[in-house]
GUNU-810765 format. One record per atom (N, C-alpha, C): x, y, z; residue number from 1; residue in three letters; atom name. Coordinates in steps of 0.02 Angstrom, whole numbers, plus 50000, padded with zeros to 5 digits. Layout:
! residues N
px:X, py:Y, pz:Z, resi:NUM, resn:ALA, name:CA
...
END
This chain:
! residues 86
px:50089, py:49358, pz:50253, resi:1, resn:MET, name:N
px:50166, py:49348, pz:50239, resi:1, resn:MET, name:CA
px:50165, py:49326, pz:50166, resi:1, resn:MET, name:C
px:50228, py:49351, pz:50127, resi:2, resn:PRO, name:N
px:50242, py:49319, pz:50060, resi:2, resn:PRO, name:CA
px:50274, py:49239, pz:50065, resi:2, resn:PRO, name:C
px:50249, py:49208, pz:50028, resi:3, resn:VAL, name:N
px:50306, py:49134, pz:50029, resi:3, resn:VAL, name:CA
px:50363, py:49133, pz:49990, resi:3, resn:VAL, name:C
px:50400, py:49105, pz:50006, resi:4, resn:SER, name:N
px:50467, py:49104, pz:49974, resi:4, resn:SER, name:CA
px:50466, py:49039, pz:49927, resi:4, resn:SER, name:C
px:50513, py:49028, pz:49876, resi:5, resn:PRO, name:N
px:50501, py:48992, pz:49819, resi:5, resn:PRO, name:CA
px:50502, py:48920, pz:49857, resi:5, resn:PRO, name:C
px:50544, py:48912, pz:49923, resi:6, resn:GLY, name:N
px:50528, py:48850, pz:49955, resi:6, resn:GLY, name:CA
px:50469, py:48828, pz:49993, resi:6, resn:GLY, name:C
px:50418, py:48880, pz:49987, resi:7, resn:GLY, name:N
px:50365, py:48868, pz:50013, resi:7, resn:GLY, name:CA
px:50369, py:48886, pz:50079, resi:7, resn:GLY, name:C
px:50409, py:48920, pz:50115, resi:8, resn:THR, name:N
px:50392, py:48941, pz:50185, resi:8, resn:THR, name:CA
px:50381, py:49010, pz:50188, resi:8, resn:THR, name:C
px:50346, py:49041, pz:50232, resi:9, resn:MET, name:N
px:50320, py:49115, pz:50252, resi:9, resn:MET, name:CA
px:50378, py:49134, pz:50265, resi:9, resn:MET, name:C
px:50399, py:49210, pz:50235, resi:10, resn:THR, name:N
px:50450, py:49246, pz:50259, resi:10, resn:THR, name:CA
px:50402, py:49315, pz:50265, resi:10, resn:THR, name:C
px:50430, py:49345, pz:50325, resi:11, resn:PRO, name:N
px:50401, py:49418, pz:50343, resi:11, resn:PRO, name:CA
px:50414, py:49473, pz:50291, resi:11, resn:PRO, name:C
px:50371, py:49526, pz:50288, resi:12, resn:MET, name:N
px:50390, py:49585, pz:50240, resi:12, resn:MET, name:CA
px:50438, py:49619, pz:50253, resi:12, resn:MET, name:C
px:50483, py:49644, pz:50234, resi:13, resn:ASN, name:N
px:50548, py:49687, pz:50240, resi:13, resn:ASN, name:CA
px:50508, py:49749, pz:50271, resi:13, resn:ASN, name:C
px:50520, py:49777, pz:50355, resi:14, resn:ASP, name:N
px:50502, py:49825, pz:50356, resi:14, resn:ASP, name:CA
px:50536, py:49891, pz:50367, resi:14, resn:ASP, name:C
px:50583, py:49888, pz:50329, resi:15, resn:SER, name:N
px:50618, py:49952, pz:50326, resi:15, resn:SER, name:CA
px:50588, py:50004, pz:50286, resi:15, resn:SER, name:C
px:50586, py:50074, pz:50302, resi:16, resn:PRO, name:N
px:50556, py:50128, pz:50266, resi:16, resn:PRO, name:CA
px:50575, py:50119, pz:50194, resi:16, resn:PRO, name:C
px:50527, py:50137, pz:50133, resi:17, resn:THR, name:N
px:50529, py:50138, pz:50077, resi:17, resn:THR, name:CA
px:50507, py:50204, pz:50063, resi:17, resn:THR, name:C
px:50500, py:50207, pz:49986, resi:18, resn:THR, name:N
px:50459, py:50276, pz:49950, resi:18, resn:THR, name:CA
px:50407, py:50248, pz:49909, resi:18, resn:THR, name:C
px:50370, py:50293, pz:49885, resi:19, resn:SER, name:N
px:50309, py:50274, pz:49840, resi:19, resn:SER, name:CA
px:50302, py:50335, pz:49797, resi:19, resn:SER, name:C
px:50294, py:50313, pz:49732, resi:20, resn:GLN, name:N
px:50286, py:50368, pz:49679, resi:20, resn:GLN, name:CA
px:50251, py:50348, pz:49620, resi:20, resn:GLN, name:C
px:50198, py:50381, pz:49620, resi:21, resn:SER, name:N
px:50156, py:50366, pz:49559, resi:21, resn:SER, name:CA
px:50127, py:50420, pz:49527, resi:21, resn:SER, name:C
px:50138, py:50485, pz:49527, resi:22, resn:ASP, name:N
px:50120, py:50542, pz:49501, resi:22, resn:ASP, name:CA
px:50156, py:50579, pz:49466, resi:22, resn:ASP, name:C
px:50227, py:50551, pz:49456, resi:23, resn:GLY, name:N
px:50286, py:50572, pz:49431, resi:23, resn:GLY, name:CA
px:50312, py:50632, pz:49484, resi:23, resn:GLY, name:C
px:50299, py:50646, pz:49535, resi:24, resn:GLY, name:N
px:50329, py:50702, pz:49577, resi:24, resn:GLY, name:CA
px:50380, py:50653, pz:49616, resi:24, resn:GLY, name:C
px:50404, py:50695, pz:49663, resi:25, resn:SER, name:N
px:50467, py:50661, pz:49718, resi:25, resn:SER, name:CA
px:50427, py:50628, pz:49753, resi:25, resn:SER, name:C
px:50486, py:50553, pz:49765, resi:26, resn:PRO, name:N
px:50464, py:50494, pz:49801, resi:26, resn:PRO, name:CA
px:50440, py:50526, pz:49869, resi:26, resn:PRO, name:C
px:50394, py:50484, pz:49914, resi:27, resn:GLN, name:N
px:50372, py:50512, pz:49977, resi:27, resn:GLN, name:CA
px:50399, py:50458, pz:50016, resi:27, resn:GLN, name:C
px:50432, py:50469, pz:50089, resi:28, resn:PRO, name:N
px:50448, py:50405, pz:50119, resi:28, resn:PRO, name:CA
px:50378, py:50377, pz:50148, resi:28, resn:PRO, name:C
px:50391, py:50301, pz:50142, resi:29, resn:LEU, name:N
px:50332, py:50275, pz:50183, resi:29, resn:LEU, name:CA
px:50361, py:50236, pz:50241, resi:29, resn:LEU, name:C
px:50315, py:50228, pz:50295, resi:30, resn:PRO, name:N
px:50311, py:50194, pz:50349, resi:30, resn:PRO, name:CA
px:50336, py:50124, pz:50354, resi:30, resn:PRO, name:C
px:50373, py:50096, pz:50397, resi:31, resn:PRO, name:N
px:50374, py:50027, pz:50412, resi:31, resn:PRO, name:CA
px:50326, py:49982, pz:50402, resi:31, resn:PRO, name:C
px:50302, py:49937, pz:50373, resi:32, resn:TRP, name:N
px:50241, py:49892, pz:50366, resi:32, resn:TRP, name:CA
px:50209, py:49875, pz:50430, resi:32, resn:TRP, name:C
px:50256, py:49885, pz:50491, resi:33, resn:SER, name:N
px:50220, py:49869, pz:50547, resi:33, resn:SER, name:CA
px:50180, py:49928, pz:50593, resi:33, resn:SER, name:C
px:50188, py:49984, pz:50548, resi:34, resn:GLU, name:N
px:50157, py:50045, pz:50553, resi:34, resn:GLU, name:CA
px:50099, py:50058, pz:50514, resi:34, resn:GLU, name:C
px:50077, py:50012, pz:50479, resi:35, resn:CYS, name:N
px:50036, py:50025, pz:50416, resi:35, resn:CYS, name:CA
px:49972, py:49991, pz:50433, resi:35, resn:CYS, name:C
px:49904, py:50014, pz:50419, resi:36, resn:ASP, name:N
px:49837, py:49983, pz:50415, resi:36, resn:ASP, name:CA
px:49821, py:49969, pz:50342, resi:36, resn:ASP, name:C
px:49842, py:49997, pz:50290, resi:37, resn:TYR, name:N
px:49836, py:49993, pz:50217, resi:37, resn:TYR, name:CA
px:49873, py:49989, pz:50183, resi:37, resn:TYR, name:C
px:49864, py:49961, pz:50118, resi:38, resn:PHE, name:N
px:49928, py:49941, pz:50061, resi:38, resn:PHE, name:CA
px:49886, py:49959, pz:50001, resi:38, resn:PHE, name:C
px:49917, py:50000, pz:49962, resi:39, resn:CYS, name:N
px:49876, py:50012, pz:49879, resi:39, resn:CYS, name:CA
px:49904, py:49956, pz:49833, resi:39, resn:CYS, name:C
px:49858, py:49930, pz:49809, resi:40, resn:ILE, name:N
px:49865, py:49876, pz:49748, resi:40, resn:ILE, name:CA
px:49862, py:49901, pz:49686, resi:40, resn:ILE, name:C
px:49838, py:49978, pz:49680, resi:41, resn:HIS, name:N
px:49814, py:49998, pz:49614, resi:41, resn:HIS, name:CA
px:49879, py:50004, pz:49564, resi:41, resn:HIS, name:C
px:49861, py:49950, pz:49507, resi:42, resn:ASP, name:N
px:49905, py:49934, pz:49441, resi:42, resn:ASP, name:CA
px:49964, py:49870, pz:49464, resi:42, resn:ASP, name:C
px:49943, py:49831, pz:49520, resi:43, resn:TYR, name:N
px:49986, py:49778, pz:49545, resi:43, resn:TYR, name:CA
px:49972, py:49719, pz:49489, resi:43, resn:TYR, name:C
px:49909, py:49711, pz:49458, resi:44, resn:ALA, name:N
px:49895, py:49657, pz:49431, resi:44, resn:ALA, name:CA
px:49924, py:49674, pz:49342, resi:44, resn:ALA, name:C
px:49965, py:49640, pz:49323, resi:45, resn:VAL, name:N
px:49987, py:49643, pz:49250, resi:45, resn:VAL, name:CA
px:49980, py:49698, pz:49209, resi:45, resn:VAL, name:C
px:49995, py:49753, pz:49219, resi:46, resn:THR, name:N
px:49983, py:49820, pz:49179, resi:46, resn:THR, name:CA
px:50052, py:49845, pz:49168, resi:46, resn:THR, name:C
px:50041, py:49898, pz:49112, resi:47, resn:ASN, name:N
px:50098, py:49931, pz:49083, resi:47, resn:ASN, name:CA
px:50108, py:49985, pz:49140, resi:47, resn:ASN, name:C
px:50060, py:50026, pz:49185, resi:48, resn:ALA, name:N
px:50071, py:50060, pz:49222, resi:48, resn:ALA, name:CA
px:50130, py:50040, pz:49286, resi:48, resn:ALA, name:C
px:50161, py:50084, pz:49316, resi:49, resn:LYS, name:N
px:50195, py:50064, pz:49379, resi:49, resn:LYS, name:CA
px:50160, py:50074, pz:49429, resi:49, resn:LYS, name:C
px:50156, py:50014, pz:49487, resi:50, resn:PRO, name:N
px:50104, py:50009, pz:49545, resi:50, resn:PRO, name:CA
px:50113, py:50059, pz:49588, resi:50, resn:PRO, name:C
px:50064, py:50088, pz:49620, resi:51, resn:CYS, name:N
px:50067, py:50143, pz:49678, resi:51, resn:CYS, name:CA
px:50100, py:50116, pz:49726, resi:51, resn:CYS, name:C
px:50082, py:50071, pz:49771, resi:52, resn:GLY, name:N
px:50125, py:50042, pz:49828, resi:52, resn:GLY, name:CA
px:50118, py:50080, pz:49881, resi:52, resn:GLY, name:C
px:50084, py:50134, pz:49889, resi:53, resn:TRP, name:N
px:50072, py:50165, pz:49937, resi:53, resn:TRP, name:CA
px:50054, py:50128, pz:50009, resi:53, resn:TRP, name:C
px:50083, py:50143, pz:50059, resi:54, resn:ARG, name:N
px:50062, py:50105, pz:50130, resi:54, resn:ARG, name:CA
px:50063, py:50157, pz:50183, resi:54, resn:ARG, name:C
px:49999, py:50148, pz:50226, resi:55, resn:GLY, name:N
px:50005, py:50196, pz:50282, resi:55, resn:GLY, name:CA
px:49947, py:50188, pz:50327, resi:55, resn:GLY, name:C
px:49924, py:50232, pz:50363, resi:56, resn:ARG, name:N
px:49885, py:50215, pz:50425, resi:56, resn:ARG, name:CA
px:49825, py:50256, pz:50394, resi:56, resn:ARG, name:C
px:49755, py:50245, pz:50429, resi:57, resn:ILE, name:N
px:49690, py:50260, pz:50417, resi:57, resn:ILE, name:CA
px:49667, py:50329, pz:50413, resi:57, resn:ILE, name:C
px:49705, py:50376, pz:50453, resi:58, resn:PRO, name:N
px:49691, py:50444, pz:50441, resi:58, resn:PRO, name:CA
px:49730, py:50467, pz:50396, resi:58, resn:PRO, name:C
px:49764, py:50446, pz:50354, resi:59, resn:GLU, name:N
px:49801, py:50478, pz:50299, resi:59, resn:GLU, name:CA
px:49767, py:50465, pz:50231, resi:59, resn:GLU, name:C
px:49715, py:50402, pz:50232, resi:60, resn:THR, name:N
px:49668, py:50398, pz:50174, resi:60, resn:THR, name:CA
px:49614, py:50460, pz:50185, resi:60, resn:THR, name:C
px:49573, py:50447, pz:50121, resi:61, resn:ARG, name:N
px:49516, py:50480, pz:50121, resi:61, resn:ARG, name:CA
px:49457, py:50444, pz:50086, resi:61, resn:ARG, name:C
px:49398, py:50473, pz:50116, resi:62, resn:SER, name:N
px:49337, py:50422, pz:50078, resi:62, resn:SER, name:CA
px:49315, py:50453, pz:50011, resi:62, resn:SER, name:C
px:49280, py:50414, pz:49985, resi:63, resn:GLU, name:N
px:49250, py:50432, pz:49913, resi:63, resn:GLU, name:CA
px:49175, py:50463, pz:49937, resi:63, resn:GLU, name:C
px:49146, py:50500, pz:49901, resi:64, resn:ALA, name:N
px:49095, py:50552, pz:49914, resi:64, resn:ALA, name:CA
px:49023, py:50508, pz:49955, resi:64, resn:ALA, name:C
px:49020, py:50427, pz:49929, resi:65, resn:SER, name:N
px:48976, py:50406, pz:49971, resi:65, resn:SER, name:CA
px:48999, py:50381, pz:50038, resi:65, resn:SER, name:C
px:49071, py:50377, pz:50053, resi:66, resn:GLY, name:N
px:49103, py:50368, pz:50110, resi:66, resn:GLY, name:CA
px:49095, py:50290, pz:50117, resi:66, resn:GLY, name:C
px:49094, py:50260, pz:50073, resi:67, resn:LEU, name:N
px:49090, py:50177, pz:50080, resi:67, resn:LEU, name:CA
px:49157, py:50164, pz:50065, resi:67, resn:LEU, name:C
px:49198, py:50177, pz:50028, resi:68, resn:GLN, name:N
px:49270, py:50174, pz:50010, resi:68, resn:GLN, name:CA
px:49312, py:50211, pz:50040, resi:68, resn:GLN, name:C
px:49359, py:50183, pz:50054, resi:69, resn:ARG, name:N
px:49433, py:50218, pz:50070, resi:69, resn:ARG, name:CA
px:49472, py:50231, pz:50013, resi:69, resn:ARG, name:C
px:49492, py:50300, pz:49990, resi:70, resn:LEU, name:N
px:49542, py:50307, pz:49932, resi:70, resn:LEU, name:CA
px:49612, py:50317, pz:49952, resi:70, resn:LEU, name:C
px:49655, py:50286, pz:49910, resi:71, resn:CYS, name:N
px:49724, py:50308, pz:49914, resi:71, resn:CYS, name:CA
px:49743, py:50378, pz:49907, resi:71, resn:CYS, name:C
px:49786, py:50396, pz:49966, resi:72, resn:PRO, name:N
px:49803, py:50478, pz:49963, resi:72, resn:PRO, name:CA
px:49854, py:50486, pz:49909, resi:72, resn:PRO, name:C
px:49879, py:50428, pz:49881, resi:73, resn:ASN, name:N
px:49945, py:50446, pz:49831, resi:73, resn:ASN, name:CA
px:49916, py:50440, pz:49758, resi:73, resn:ASN, name:C
px:49859, py:50379, pz:49748, resi:74, resn:CYS, name:N
px:49837, py:50387, pz:49665, resi:74, resn:CYS, name:CA
px:49779, py:50408, pz:49674, resi:74, resn:CYS, name:C
px:49731, py:50396, pz:49728, resi:75, resn:GLY, name:N
px:49663, py:50417, pz:49721, resi:75, resn:GLY, name:CA
px:49625, py:50366, pz:49703, resi:75, resn:GLY, name:C
px:49636, py:50304, pz:49696, resi:76, resn:GLN, name:N
px:49588, py:50246, pz:49676, resi:76, resn:GLN, name:CA
px:49573, py:50213, pz:49740, resi:76, resn:GLN, name:C
px:49518, py:50181, pz:49743, resi:77, resn:ALA, name:N
px:49502, py:50135, pz:49789, resi:77, resn:ALA, name:CA
px:49506, py:50059, pz:49775, resi:77, resn:ALA, name:C
px:49577, py:50056, pz:49788, resi:78, resn:SER, name:N
px:49633, py:50013, pz:49771, resi:78, resn:SER, name:CA
px:49663, py:49992, pz:49847, resi:78, resn:SER, name:C
px:49631, py:50001, pz:49908, resi:79, resn:LEU, name:N
px:49682, py:49982, pz:49966, resi:79, resn:LEU, name:CA
px:49651, py:49927, pz:50001, resi:79, resn:LEU, name:C
px:49692, py:49879, pz:50005, resi:80, resn:LEU, name:N
px:49678, py:49812, pz:50062, resi:80, resn:LEU, name:CA
px:49714, py:49827, pz:50121, resi:80, resn:LEU, name:C
px:49671, py:49807, pz:50176, resi:81, resn:ARG, name:N
px:49686, py:49828, pz:50245, resi:81, resn:ARG, name:CA
px:49753, py:49771, pz:50275, resi:81, resn:ARG, name:C
px:49785, py:49785, pz:50302, resi:82, resn:ILE, name:N
px:49834, py:49763, pz:50331, resi:82, resn:ILE, name:CA
px:49827, py:49717, pz:50383, resi:82, resn:ILE, name:C
px:49818, py:49666, pz:50407, resi:83, resn:PRO, name:N
px:49808, py:49623, pz:50474, resi:83, resn:PRO, name:CA
px:49853, py:49655, pz:50524, resi:83, resn:PRO, name:C
px:49829, py:49656, pz:50590, resi:84, resn:PRO, name:N
px:49866, py:49678, pz:50633, resi:84, resn:PRO, name:CA
px:49912, py:49627, pz:50661, resi:84, resn:PRO, name:C
px:49975, py:49638, pz:50663, resi:85, resn:ARG, name:N
px:50032, py:49588, pz:50699, resi:85, resn:ARG, name:CA
px:50002, py:49553, pz:50769, resi:85, resn:ARG, name:C
px:50021, py:49498, pz:50765, resi:86, resn:GLU, name:N
px:50016, py:49468, pz:50830, resi:86, resn:GLU, name:CA
px:50071, py:49464, pz:50870, resi:86, resn:GLU, name:C
END
């Protein structure tokens, strides 16, 4: 969970949003509570727009070796597993 400026934990916004990294039309994203992975591609201080895709395992694809899951939106191996809610 994100930490607010006061130091308290706040839950992620669970409303559907969109993701767009390839210049195409925005794609609707499921609520955070329905996601297994989140793409962090270009989230680290770069000039590119971050990917921000989130979704389920079946929507991801595997690289040739099968060791890493690739983001279906940007094609990078930059997916973080979202822990299940308790």
